[in-house]
TIVEXZA-689773 format. One record per atom (N, C-alpha, C): chain; y, x negated, z negated. Coordinates in Angstrom, 1 decimal. Atoms other than C-alpha are relative to their C-alpha. Last residue first. Example, Ala and Ser with C-alpha at 12.3 -4.5 7.8 and 13.67 -1.06 7.14 Angstrom:
<nodes>
   chaine       c2       c1       c3
        A     -1.1      0.9      0.0
        A     -1.1    -13.7     -7.1
        A      1.1      0.8     -0.8
        A     -1.2     -0.9      0.0
        A     -4.5    -12.3     -7.8
        A      1.2     -0.9      0.0
</nodes>
This chain:
<nodes>
   chaine       c2       c1       c3
        A     -0.3     -1.1     -0.8
        A    -24.8     29.1     -0.7
        A     -0.7      1.2     -0.6
        A     -1.0     -0.8      0.8
        A    -24.9     26.4     -3.5
        A      0.3      1.4      0.8
        A      0.6     -0.5      1.3
        A    -28.2     24.9     -2.2
        A      1.0      0.9     -0.8
        A      0.8     -1.1     -0.5
        A    -26.8     24.8      1.4
        A     -0.7      0.5     -1.3
        A     -0.6     -1.1     -0.5
        A    -23.7     22.9      0.4
        A     -0.9      1.2      0.2
        A     -0.8     -0.8      0.9
        A    -25.5     20.5     -1.9
        A      0.7      1.2      0.5
        A      0.5     -1.6      0.1
        A    -28.2     19.5      0.5
        A      0.9      0.7     -0.8
        A      0.1     -0.6     -1.4
        A    -26.6     16.2      1.7
        A     -0.4      1.4      0.0
        A     -1.4     -0.3     -0.6
        A    -25.6     15.3     -1.9
        A      0.0      0.6      1.4
        A     -0.5      1.2     -0.9
        A    -29.2     15.5     -3.0
        A      1.4      0.5      0.5
        A     -0.1     -0.5     -1.4
        A    -29.7     18.3     -5.7
        A      0.6     -1.3      0.7
        A      0.9     -1.2     -0.2
        A    -31.0     17.7     -9.2
        A     -0.1      0.4      1.4
        A     -0.5     -1.2     -0.3
        A    -29.4     14.2     -9.2
        A     -1.1      1.1      0.2
        A      0.0     -0.2     -1.5
        A    -31.5     11.5    -10.8
        A      0.7      1.3      0.2
        A     -0.3     -1.5     -0.4
        A    -31.1      9.9    -14.3
        A      0.1      0.1      1.5
        A      1.4     -0.8     -0.1
        A    -33.1      6.6    -15.1
        A      0.5      1.6      0.5
        A      0.8      0.2     -1.1
        A    -30.1      4.5    -14.2
        A     -1.1      0.9      0.3
        A     -0.4     -0.7     -1.1
        A    -27.9      6.4    -16.6
        A     -0.9     -0.4      1.3
        A      0.5     -1.4      0.3
        A    -29.8      5.1    -19.7
        A      0.3      0.8      1.3
        A      1.4      0.1     -0.1
        A    -29.4      1.3    -18.6
        A     -0.5      1.5     -0.1
        A      0.2      0.4     -1.5
        A    -25.6      1.9    -18.0
        A     -1.5     -0.1      0.2
        A     -0.2     -1.1     -0.9
        A    -25.5      3.6    -21.4
        A     -0.3     -0.3      1.6
        A      1.0     -1.0      0.2
        A    -27.2      1.0    -23.3
        A      0.2      1.2      0.9
        A      1.3      0.3     -0.7
        A    -25.0     -1.7    -21.8
        A     -1.2      1.0      0.0
        A      0.0      0.2     -1.4
        A    -21.8      0.2    -22.6
        A     -1.4     -0.3      0.6
        A      0.8      1.2     -0.1
        A    -22.6      1.3    -26.2
        A     -0.3     -0.2      1.5
        A      1.1      0.1     -0.9
        A    -19.6      3.7    -26.1
        A     -0.8     -1.2     -0.2
        A      1.3     -0.9      0.4
        A    -17.5      4.8    -29.0
        A     -1.1     -0.4      0.8
        A      0.3      0.0      1.3
        A    -14.6      2.3    -28.9
        A     -1.3      0.5     -0.4
        A      0.4      1.5      0.4
        A    -14.6      1.8    -25.2
        A     -0.3     -0.1     -1.4
        A      1.4      0.4     -0.7
        A    -14.7      5.5    -24.7
        A     -0.4     -1.3     -0.3
        A      1.1     -0.6      0.8
        A    -11.8      6.1    -27.1
        A     -1.4     -0.3      0.6
        A      0.1      0.8      1.2
        A     -9.6      3.6    -25.2
        A     -1.1      0.6     -1.0
        A      0.6      1.2     -0.3
        A    -10.4      5.2    -21.9
        A     -0.2     -0.8     -1.3
        A      1.4     -0.4     -0.3
        A     -9.6      8.7    -23.1
        A     -0.8     -1.4      0.2
        A      0.5     -0.2      1.4
        A     -6.2      7.4    -24.7
        A     -1.6      0.3      0.1
        A      0.1      1.2      0.8
        A     -5.4      5.7    -21.4
        A     -0.6      0.2     -1.3
        A      1.2      0.8     -0.5
        A     -6.3      8.9    -19.5
        A     -0.1     -1.4     -0.8
        A      1.2     -0.7      0.2
        A     -3.9     11.0    -21.6
        A     -1.3     -0.8      0.3
        A      0.2      0.1      1.5
        A     -1.1      8.5    -21.5
        A     -1.3      0.6     -0.3
        A      0.4      1.5      0.3
        A     -1.4      8.2    -17.6
        A     -0.3     -0.2     -1.5
        A      1.3      0.3     -0.4
        A     -1.5     12.0    -17.2
        A     -0.5     -1.5     -0.3
        A      0.8     -0.7      0.9
        A      1.7     12.5    -19.3
        A     -1.5     -0.3      0.4
        A      0.2      0.6      1.2
        A      3.3      9.8    -17.3
        A     -0.9      0.6     -1.0
        A      0.8      1.2     -0.3
        A      2.6     11.5    -14.1
        A     -0.2     -0.8     -1.2
        A      1.4     -0.5     -0.2
        A      3.9     14.8    -15.4
        A     -0.9     -1.2      0.2
        A      0.5     -0.4      1.3
        A      7.1     13.2    -16.8
        A     -1.6      0.4      0.1
        A      0.3      1.3      0.8
        A      7.7     11.4    -13.5
        A     -0.6      0.5     -1.4
        A      1.2      0.7     -0.3
        A      7.2     14.7    -11.7
        A     -0.2     -1.2     -0.7
        A     -0.2      1.4      0.5
        A      9.8     16.7    -13.6
        A     -1.3     -0.7      0.2
        A      1.1      0.9      0.2
        A      9.9     20.1    -11.8
        A      0.6     -1.4     -0.6
        A      0.4      0.8     -1.2
        A     13.1     22.3    -12.1
        A     -1.2     -0.8     -0.5
        A     -0.9      1.0     -0.5
        A     13.3     24.9    -14.9
        A     -0.5     -0.9      1.1
        A      0.4      1.3      0.3
        A     11.2     28.0    -15.1
        A      1.1     -1.0      0.5
        A     -0.6      0.4      1.2
        A     12.8     31.4    -14.9
        A     -0.3     -1.4     -0.6
        A     -1.4      0.3      0.0
        A     12.0     31.8    -11.3
        A      0.7     -0.4     -1.2
        A     -0.7     -1.3      0.6
        A      8.3     31.4    -11.9
        A      1.5     -0.4      0.0
        A     -1.4     -0.1     -0.3
        A      5.8     29.0    -10.3
        A      0.6      1.3     -0.8
        A     -0.5     -1.4     -0.2
        A      2.5     28.0    -12.0
        A      1.6     -0.1      0.5
        A     -0.8     -0.7      1.1
        A      1.4     24.4    -11.7
        A      0.6      1.2      0.5
        A      0.6     -1.2      0.7
        A     -1.2     23.7     -9.0
        A      0.8      0.6     -1.2
        A      0.2     -1.0     -0.9
        A      0.9     21.4     -6.8
        A     -0.6      1.3     -0.7
        A     -1.5     -0.7     -0.3
        A      2.2     19.3     -9.6
        A     -0.3      1.2      0.8
        A     -0.3     -0.7      1.2
        A     -1.5     18.6    -10.7
        A      1.3      0.7      0.2
        A      0.9     -1.1     -0.1
        A     -2.5     17.5     -7.1
        A      0.5      0.9     -1.3
        A     -0.4     -1.1     -0.9
        A      0.4     15.2     -7.1
        A     -0.8      1.3      0.1
        A     -1.0     -0.8      0.6
        A     -0.8     13.6    -10.2
        A      0.6      0.8      0.9
        A      0.2     -1.4      0.2
        A     -4.1     12.6     -8.8
        A      1.2      0.8     -0.4
        A      0.8     -0.7     -1.1
        A     -4.0      9.2     -7.3
        A      0.1      1.5     -0.1
        A     -0.8      0.1     -1.2
        A     -1.3      7.8     -9.8
        A     -0.6      0.9      1.2
        A     -1.1     -1.0      0.2
        A     -3.3      9.1    -12.7
        A      0.8      0.0      1.2
        A      0.6     -1.3     -0.4
        A     -6.4      7.1    -11.3
        A      1.1      1.1     -0.3
        A      0.2     -0.3     -1.4
        A     -4.3      4.0    -11.0
        A     -0.6      1.4      0.3
        A     -1.4     -0.1     -0.6
        A     -3.0      4.1    -14.6
        A     -0.2      0.3      1.6
        A     -0.4     -1.4      0.4
        A     -6.5      4.7    -16.0
        A      1.4      0.4      0.7
        A     -0.6     -0.1      1.3
        A     -7.6      1.5    -14.1
        A      0.4      1.5     -0.3
        A     -1.3     -0.4      0.1
        A     -9.9      1.7    -11.1
        A      0.4      0.1     -1.4
        A     -0.2     -0.5      1.4
        A    -13.1      0.0    -10.2
        A      1.4      0.3      0.0
        A      0.0      1.1      1.0
        A    -13.3     -0.6     -6.4
        A      0.3      0.6     -1.3
        A     -1.3      0.3      0.7
        A    -14.4      2.3     -4.3
        A      0.0     -1.1     -0.9
        A     -0.9      0.4     -1.1
        A    -17.3      2.9     -1.8
        A      1.3     -0.6     -0.6
        A      0.6      1.1     -0.7
        A    -20.0      3.4     -4.4
        A      0.7     -0.7      0.9
        A      0.2      1.2      0.9
        A    -17.9      5.5     -6.6
        A     -0.5     -1.2      0.7
        A     -0.8      1.2     -0.3
        A    -16.9      7.7     -3.7
        A     -0.1     -1.3     -0.9
        A      0.6      0.8     -0.9
        A    -19.7     10.2     -4.3
        A      0.7     -1.3      0.5
        A      1.0      0.9      0.8
        A    -18.1     11.3     -7.4
        A     -0.7     -1.0      1.1
        A     -0.8      1.1      0.8
        A    -15.3     12.5     -5.2
        A     -0.8     -0.9     -0.7
        A     -0.5      0.9     -1.0
        A    -17.6     14.3     -2.8
        A      0.7     -1.1     -0.7
        A      1.2      0.8     -0.4
        A    -19.5     16.0     -5.8
        A      0.4     -1.1      1.0
        A      0.3      0.8      1.1
        A    -16.1     17.3     -7.2
        A     -1.1     -1.0      0.4
        A     -1.0      0.9      0.0
        A    -15.1     18.7     -3.8
        A     -0.3     -1.1     -1.0
        A      0.3      0.9     -1.2
        A    -18.4     20.4     -3.5
        A      1.0     -1.0      0.0
        A      1.3      0.9      0.4
        A    -18.0     21.7     -7.2
        A     -0.2     -0.9      1.2
        A     -0.5      1.0      1.0
        A    -14.4     23.0     -6.4
        A     -1.2     -0.9     -0.3
        A     -0.8      1.0     -0.8
        A    -15.7     24.7     -3.3
        A      0.4     -1.0     -0.9
        A      0.9      0.8     -0.8
        A    -18.4     26.4     -5.4
        A      0.6     -1.0      0.9
        A      0.7      0.8      0.8
        A    -15.7     27.6     -7.8
        A     -1.0     -0.8      0.6
        A     -0.6      1.1      0.5
        A    -13.6     28.8     -5.1
        A     -0.6     -1.0     -1.0
        A     -0.1      1.0     -1.4
        A    -16.3     30.9     -3.7
        A      0.9     -1.2     -0.4
        A      1.1      0.7     -0.4
        A    -17.4     32.3     -7.2
        A      0.2     -1.0      1.3
        A      0.9     -0.7     -1.0
        A    -14.1     33.3     -8.5
        A     -1.1     -0.8      0.5
        A      0.2      0.7     -1.2
        A    -11.2     31.5    -10.1
        A     -0.9      0.6      1.0
        A     -1.2      0.2     -0.6
        A     -9.7     33.8    -12.7
        A     -0.2     -0.9      1.3
        A     -0.4     -1.3     -0.6
        A    -13.1     35.0    -13.7
        A      1.2     -0.3      0.8
        A     -1.3     -0.6      0.6
        A    -14.1     31.4    -14.6
        A      0.3      1.2      0.8
        A     -1.3      0.0     -0.8
        A    -17.6     30.7    -13.4
        A      1.1      0.7     -0.5
        A      0.0     -1.3     -0.8
        A    -19.9     30.0    -16.4
        A      1.2     -0.2      1.0
        A     -1.2     -0.9      0.3
        A    -20.0     26.3    -17.5
        A     -0.1      1.3      1.0
        A      0.3     -0.8      1.4
        A    -23.5     24.7    -17.5
        A      1.1      1.0     -0.2
        A      0.8     -1.1     -0.3
        A    -23.0     23.6    -13.7
        A     -0.4      0.9     -1.2
        A     -0.8     -1.0     -0.7
        A    -20.2     21.3    -14.7
        A     -0.8      1.3      0.3
        A     -1.0     -0.6      0.9
        A    -22.3     19.6    -17.2
        A      0.9      1.1      0.6
        A      0.8     -0.7      0.9
        A    -25.1     19.0    -14.8
        A      0.9      0.8     -1.0
        A      0.4     -1.3     -0.8
        A    -22.6     17.8    -12.2
        A     -0.7      0.9     -0.9
        A     -1.1     -0.6      0.0
        A    -21.3     15.0    -14.7
        A     -0.1      1.5      0.7
        A     -0.3     -0.4      1.4
        A    -24.8     13.9    -15.6
        A      1.3      0.9      0.1
        A      1.0     -1.1      0.2
        A    -25.9     13.8    -11.8
        A      0.4      0.4     -1.4
        A     -0.4     -1.2     -0.8
        A    -22.8     11.7    -11.0
        A     -0.9      1.2     -0.4
        A     -1.1     -0.5      0.5
        A    -23.6      9.3    -13.8
        A      0.5      1.2      0.6
        A      0.3     -0.6      1.3
        A    -27.1      8.9    -12.8
        A      1.3      0.6     -0.7
        A      0.7     -1.3     -0.4
        A    -26.0      8.3     -9.1
        A     -0.4      0.7     -1.4
        A     -1.0     -0.9     -0.5
        A    -23.6      5.6    -10.3
        A     -0.6      1.4      0.4
        A     -0.8     -0.3      1.1
        A    -26.3      3.8    -12.5
        A      1.1      1.1      0.4
        A      0.8     -0.9      0.8
        A    -28.7      3.9     -9.6
        A      0.8      0.6     -1.3
        A      0.1     -1.1     -0.7
        A    -26.1      2.3     -7.3
        A     -0.8      1.1     -0.9
        A     -1.3     -0.6      0.0
        A    -25.2     -0.4     -9.8
        A     -0.2      1.5      0.7
        A      0.3     -1.5      0.0
        A    -28.8     -1.4    -10.5
        A      1.2      0.9      0.1
        A      0.5     -0.3     -1.3
        A    -28.2     -5.1     -9.7
        A     -0.4      1.5      0.2
        A      0.8      1.0     -0.6
        A    -26.1     -5.4    -12.8
        A     -0.3      0.3      1.4
        A      1.1     -0.6     -0.9
        A    -25.1     -2.1    -14.3
        A     -0.8     -1.0      0.7
        A      1.2      0.1      0.8
        A    -23.0     -3.6    -17.2
        A     -1.3      0.5      0.7
        A      0.3      1.4      0.3
        A    -19.9     -4.5    -15.2
        A     -1.5     -0.2     -0.5
        A      0.4      0.8     -1.1
        A    -19.9     -1.0    -13.7
        A     -0.4     -1.3     -0.4
        A      1.4      0.2     -0.2
        A    -19.8      0.9    -16.9
        A     -0.4     -1.0      0.8
        A      0.4      0.7      1.3
        A    -16.1      0.6    -17.6
        A     -1.5     -0.3      0.0
        A     -0.6      1.3     -0.1
        A    -15.2      1.6    -13.9
        A     -0.4     -1.0     -1.2
        A      0.8      0.9     -0.9
        A    -17.7      4.4    -14.1
        A      0.5     -1.4      0.0
        A      1.2      0.3      0.6
        A    -15.9      5.9    -17.1
        A     -0.9     -0.9      0.7
        A     -0.4      1.0      1.1
        A    -12.5      5.7    -15.6
        A     -1.2     -0.5     -0.6
        A     -0.5      1.1     -0.7
        A    -13.8      7.4    -12.4
        A      0.2     -1.1     -1.1
        A      1.1      0.7     -0.5
        A    -15.6     10.0    -14.4
        A      0.3     -1.2      0.5
        A      0.7      0.6      1.2
        A    -12.5     10.9    -16.3
        A     -1.1     -0.8      0.5
        A     -0.9      1.1      0.7
        A    -10.6     11.4    -13.0
        A     -0.6     -0.6     -1.1
        A      0.0      1.1     -0.9
        A    -13.5     13.3    -11.3
        A      0.9     -1.2     -0.4
        A      1.2      0.6      0.0
        A    -13.9     15.5    -14.2
        A     -0.1     -1.1      0.8
        A      0.0      0.8      1.3
        A    -10.2     16.1    -14.4
        A     -1.3     -0.6     -0.1
        A     -0.7      1.2     -0.3
        A    -10.3     17.3    -10.8
        A      0.0     -1.0     -1.0
        A      0.9      0.9     -0.8
        A    -12.9     19.8    -11.8
        A      0.6     -1.3      0.4
        A      1.1      0.6      0.6
        A    -10.7     21.0    -14.7
        A     -0.9     -0.9      0.9
        A     -0.1      1.4      0.4
        A     -7.4     21.3    -12.9
        A     -1.2     -0.6     -0.6
        A     -0.3      0.6     -1.4
        A     -8.1     24.6    -11.1
        A      0.1     -1.5     -0.4
        A      1.4      0.3     -0.6
        A     -9.4     25.8    -14.5
        A      0.0     -0.6      1.3
        A      0.8      0.8      0.9
        A     -6.0     25.0    -16.2
        A     -1.4     -0.1      0.5
        A     -0.4      1.4     -0.2
        A     -4.1     26.3    -13.2
        A     -0.8     -1.0     -0.9
        A      0.5      0.2     -1.1
        A     -5.9     29.7    -13.5
        A      0.3     -1.6      0.3
        A      1.4      0.1      0.2
        A     -5.0     29.9    -17.1
        A     -0.7     -0.5      1.3
        A      0.2      1.3      0.6
        A     -1.4     29.2    -16.3
        A     -1.5     -0.1     -0.4
        A     -0.2      1.1     -1.1
        A     -1.3     31.9    -13.6
        A     -0.3     -1.4     -0.8
        A      1.0     -0.1     -0.9
        A     -2.9     34.5    -16.0
        A      0.1     -1.2      0.9
        A      1.3      0.6      0.7
        A     -0.5     33.6    -18.7
        A     -1.1     -0.1      0.9
        A     -0.1      1.5      0.1
        A      2.4     34.1    -16.2
        A     -1.2     -0.6     -0.7
        A      0.4      0.6     -1.3
        A      1.1     37.5    -15.3
        A      0.1     -1.4     -0.1
        A      1.4     -0.1     -0.3
        A      0.8     38.5    -19.0
        A     -0.3     -0.6      1.4
        A      0.1     -0.7     -1.3
        A      4.3     37.3    -19.9
        A     -1.3     -0.1      0.5
        A      0.4     -1.4      0.3
        A      4.2     36.2    -23.7
        A     -0.1      0.8      1.4
        A      1.3     -0.1      0.4
        A      4.1     32.6    -22.5
        A     -0.5      1.3     -0.5
        A      0.9     -0.6     -1.0
        A      7.2     33.2    -20.6
        A     -1.4      0.1     -0.3
        A     -0.2     -1.5     -0.1
        A      9.5     32.7    -23.5
        A     -0.9      0.6      0.9
        A      0.4     -0.7      1.4
        A      8.0     29.3    -24.2
        A      0.3      1.4      0.0
        A      1.3     -0.2     -0.2
        A      8.5     28.2    -20.5
        A     -0.6      0.8     -1.3
        A      0.6     -1.4     -0.2
        A     12.1     28.8    -20.4
        A     -1.4      0.3     -0.1
        A     -0.8     -1.0      0.7
        A     13.1     25.3    -19.8
        A     -0.3      1.4      0.3
        A     -1.0     -0.5     -1.0
        A     10.4     23.0    -18.5
        A      0.6      1.3     -0.8
        A     -1.1      1.0     -0.3
        A      8.5     20.8    -20.9
        A      1.1      0.7      0.8
        A     -0.9     -0.1      1.1
        A      6.4     23.8    -22.2
        A      1.2     -1.2      0.2
        A     -0.6     -1.2     -0.1
        A      4.8     24.1    -18.7
        A      1.2      0.2     -1.1
        A     -1.1      0.1     -1.0
        A      4.1     20.4    -18.8
        A      0.7      1.4      0.2
        A     -1.2      0.8      0.5
        A      2.3     20.8    -22.0
        A      1.1     -0.1      1.0
        A     -0.7     -0.8      0.9
        A      0.1     23.8    -20.7
        A      1.3     -0.9     -0.7
        A     -0.7     -1.2     -0.4
        A     -0.9     22.2    -17.6
        A      0.9      0.6     -1.1
        A     -1.1      0.3     -1.0
        A     -1.6     18.7    -18.9
        A      0.7      1.2      0.5
        A     -1.2      0.6      0.6
        A     -3.2     19.8    -22.0
        A      1.0     -0.3      1.0
        A     -0.7     -1.0      0.7
        A     -5.6     22.2    -20.2
        A      1.2     -0.6     -0.6
        A     -0.5     -1.0     -0.9
        A     -6.7     19.7    -17.6
        A      0.9      0.9     -0.8
        A     -1.0      0.6     -0.9
        A     -7.1     16.8    -20.1
        A      0.6      1.1      0.8
        A     -1.2      0.2      0.8
        A     -8.8     19.1    -22.6
        A      1.1     -0.7      0.7
        A     -0.5     -1.3      0.2
        A    -11.4     20.1    -20.0
        A      1.3     -0.1     -0.8
        A     -0.6     -0.5     -1.3
        A    -11.8     16.5    -18.9
        A      0.6      1.4     -0.2
        A     -1.1      0.7     -0.3
        A    -12.3     15.2    -22.4
        A      0.7      0.5      1.2
        A     -0.8     -0.4      1.0
        A    -15.1     17.8    -23.2
        A      1.4     -0.5      0.2
        A     -0.3     -1.4     -0.2
        A    -16.9     17.2    -19.9
        A      1.2      0.5     -1.0
        A     -0.7     -0.1     -1.2
        A    -16.7     13.4    -20.1
        A      0.4      1.5      0.3
        A     -1.5      0.6      0.1
        A    -17.7     13.3    -23.7
        A      0.8      0.2      1.2
        A     -0.7     -1.0      0.9
        A    -20.7     15.9    -23.3
        A      1.5     -0.6     -0.1
        A     -0.4     -1.3     -0.8
        A    -21.9     13.8    -20.3
        A      0.9      0.9     -0.8
        A     -1.0      0.2     -1.0
        A    -21.7     10.6    -22.2
        A      0.5      1.1      0.8
        A     -1.2      0.2      0.8
        A    -23.7     12.1    -25.1
        A      1.1     -0.3      0.9
        A     -0.6     -1.3      0.5
        A    -26.2     13.5    -22.8
        A      1.2     -0.1     -0.7
        A     -0.7     -0.7     -1.1
        A    -26.6     10.2    -20.8
        A      0.5      1.5     -0.5
        A      0.8     -0.8     -0.9
        A    -27.5      8.3    -24.0
        A      0.9      0.8      1.1
        A      1.0      1.1     -0.5
        A    -25.9      5.5    -26.2
        A     -0.9      0.7      1.0
        A      0.7     -0.4     -1.2
        A    -22.7      7.0    -27.4
        A     -1.0     -0.9      0.7
        A     -0.2      0.8     -1.3
        A    -21.7      5.9    -30.8
        A     -1.0      0.6      1.0
        A      0.9      1.2     -0.2
        A    -21.9      8.5    -33.5
        A      0.3     -0.7      1.4
        A      1.2     -0.2     -0.7
        A    -19.0     11.0    -34.2
        A     -0.8     -1.3      0.2
        A      1.1     -0.4      0.8
        A    -16.6     10.6    -37.0
        A     -1.3      0.2      0.7
        A      0.4      1.2      0.9
        A    -14.3      8.5    -34.9
        A     -1.1      0.4     -0.8
        A      0.8      0.9     -0.9
        A    -14.2     11.3    -32.2
        A     -0.6     -1.3     -1.0
        A      1.2     -0.6     -0.3
        A    -12.9     13.7    -34.7
        A     -1.0     -0.9      0.7
        A      0.6      0.0      1.3
        A    -10.1     11.5    -36.0
        A     -1.4      0.6      0.2
        A      0.4      1.4      0.5
        A     -9.1     10.5    -32.4
        A     -0.9      0.0     -1.4
        A      1.2      0.3     -0.7
        A     -9.1     14.2    -31.4
        A     -0.5     -1.4     -0.3
        A      1.1     -0.8      0.4
        A     -6.8     15.1    -34.3
        A     -1.4     -0.4      0.8
        A      0.4      0.5      1.2
        A     -4.4     12.2    -33.4
        A     -1.3      0.8     -0.6
        A      0.7      1.3     -0.1
        A     -4.4     13.2    -29.8
        A     -0.5     -0.5     -1.3
        A      1.2     -0.1     -0.5
        A     -3.6     16.8    -30.7
        A     -0.8     -1.3      0.2
        A      1.0     -0.6      1.1
        A     -0.9     15.8    -33.1
        A     -1.3      0.3      0.7
        A      0.4      1.1      0.9
        A      0.6     13.4    -30.4
        A     -0.8      0.6     -1.1
        A      0.8      0.8     -0.8
        A      0.7     16.3    -27.7
        A     -0.5     -1.1     -1.0
        A      1.4     -0.7     -0.1
        A      2.3     18.6    -30.2
        A     -1.1     -0.8      0.7
        A      0.5     -0.1      1.4
        A      5.1     16.2    -31.1
        A     -1.4      0.6      0.0
        A      0.4      1.4      0.3
        A      5.6     15.4    -27.3
        A     -0.6      0.0     -1.4
        A      1.2      0.3     -0.6
        A      5.8     19.1    -26.5
        A     -0.7     -1.3     -0.4
        A      1.0     -0.9      0.6
        A      8.4     19.8    -29.3
        A     -1.5     -0.4      0.7
        A      0.1      0.4      1.3
        A     10.6     16.8    -28.2
        A     -1.3      0.8     -0.7
        A      0.7      1.2     -0.4
        A     10.5     17.9    -24.5
        A     -0.5     -0.7     -1.3
        A      1.3     -0.4     -0.4
        A     11.4     21.4    -25.6
        A     -0.8     -1.3      0.3
        A      0.8     -0.5      1.1
        A     14.2     20.1    -27.7
        A     -1.3      0.5      0.4
        A      0.3      1.2      0.9
        A     15.6     17.9    -25.0
        A     -1.0      0.5     -1.1
        A      0.9      0.7     -0.7
        A     15.6     21.0    -22.6
        A     -0.6     -1.2     -0.8
        A      1.3     -0.6      0.1
        A     17.3     23.0    -25.1
        A     -1.1     -0.6      0.7
        A      0.5      0.0      1.3
        A     20.0     20.5    -25.5
        A     -1.3      0.7     -0.2
        A      0.6      1.4      0.2
        A     20.4     19.9    -21.8
        A     -0.6      0.0     -1.4
        A      1.4      0.1     -0.7
        A     20.7     23.8    -21.3
        A     -0.4     -1.4     -0.2
        A      1.0     -0.9      0.7
        A     23.5     23.9    -24.0
        A     -1.4     -0.1      0.7
        A      0.4      0.5      1.3
        A     25.4     21.0    -22.6
        A     -1.1      0.7     -0.6
        A     -1.0     -0.3      0.9
        A     25.3     22.1    -18.9
        A     -0.5     -0.5     -1.5
        A     -0.3      1.2      0.6
        A     22.8     20.4    -16.5
        A      1.2      0.2     -1.2
        A      0.2      0.0      1.4
        A     21.0     23.4    -15.5
        A      0.5     -1.1     -0.9
        A     -0.3      1.2      0.7
        A     22.3     23.7    -12.0
        A     -0.1      0.2     -1.5
        A     -1.5      0.4      0.4
        A     20.8     26.5    -10.2
        A      0.0     -1.1     -0.9
        A     -0.1     -0.4      1.4
        A     17.5     26.1     -8.3
        A      1.4     -0.2     -0.6
        A     -1.1     -1.0      0.1
        A     17.8     25.9     -4.6
        A      0.3      0.5     -1.4
        A     -1.0      0.3     -0.8
        A     16.0     22.6     -4.0
        A      1.2      1.0     -0.1
        A     -0.7      0.9      0.8
        A     13.6     23.4     -6.7
        A      1.4     -0.4      0.7
        A     -0.4     -0.8      1.3
        A     12.4     26.6     -5.1
        A      1.0     -1.0     -0.9
        A     -1.0     -0.8     -0.5
        A     12.0     24.6     -1.7
        A      0.7      0.8     -1.2
        A     -1.0      1.0     -0.4
        A      9.9     21.9     -3.3
        A      1.3      0.9      0.4
        A     -0.6      0.6      1.3
        A      7.8     24.5     -5.2
        A      1.2     -0.9      0.3
        A     -0.8     -1.1      0.7
        A      7.3     26.6     -2.0
        A      0.6     -0.6     -1.2
        A     -1.3     -0.1     -0.8
        A      6.3     23.2     -0.2
        A      0.8      1.2     -0.6
        A     -1.0      1.1      0.3
        A      3.8     22.4     -3.0
        A      1.3      0.1      0.9
        A     -0.5      0.0      1.4
        A      2.2     25.7     -2.9
        A      0.9     -1.1     -0.3
        A     -0.9     -1.0     -0.1
        A      1.7     25.5      1.0
        A      0.8      0.2     -1.4
        A     -1.2      0.4     -0.7
        A      0.3     22.1      0.6
        A      1.0      1.1      0.1
        A     -0.8      0.9      1.0
        A     -2.1     23.4     -2.1
        A      1.2     -0.6      0.8
        A     -0.6     -0.9      1.1
        A     -3.2     26.3      0.1
        A      0.8     -0.8     -0.9
        A     -1.4     -0.6     -0.5
        A     -3.6     24.0      3.2
        A      0.6      0.8     -1.1
</nodes>
C-alpha cells in the first residue's frame, strides 16, 4: 500500500505541476537529458572494459558476484540517472534531505534489481539445465540470496523493511519454476512501474517521464544480458548451480528471519 500511496501522490503532483514548456525550460531539460545519456554511456563503456578483463564465469561464486554487482549498479544508475533527467535535479543533489531520499530509493531498488537480473540470467541458463532444471533454479536462488545476505542492512532502510525486501526477493525468485523464460525487454516492462513509484518526490523536480525510465531499464538490462552471454560458460554454470542448495527452505524463510 505504501508504494501505491507514493504513486498516487506522484500522479497528483504531476497533474498540478506548472507548465515547463517554455523555450528556456525545454533547453535546460534537453541539456540534462544529453548529460545523463553521456554519463550513462561512459559508465557502460567502463563496465564493459572491466568485465572483458575478467575471466569467464564457470562457477556459482562468479555468477553470484556478477548478479549482485550488476544489480547494485542497475538500481543505483536507474535512480540517479532518472533524477538527473528531471529539471532541477542537479541543484537538488546538494540538498541533504533529497540526498537521503535518493539513497533510500537506490537501496529500495536493489532487491528488485536482483530479481530482474536473476530472471534474465535464469532464462539464459535454462536451455542448458536439461532434466535438472529445478535443481539449477534452486541453486541460482540460493546463490542470489547468499549474496544479498552478505550486505549489511542499509541504515536508510532499517531491519524490518530489509527483511521484508528479502522475503519479497525470495518469493520472486521462487517464481522461476512457474514462469516462462523472459527477455530483458519483458523484465523491464514488468518492473518499471515499481521504480517510478520509489523515485524521490520534490516540488522543484520536473514532471515524470515514464517512457524514459522504462527505456533506461531496458537498455541497462540488455547490456547486462549481452555481457553475461559473452562471459559465461553457460553449460558449466548450469551444472555448477545444480549442486547448490538453499541455506534456508522457502517455507521456513519467514521464521528464520524473525
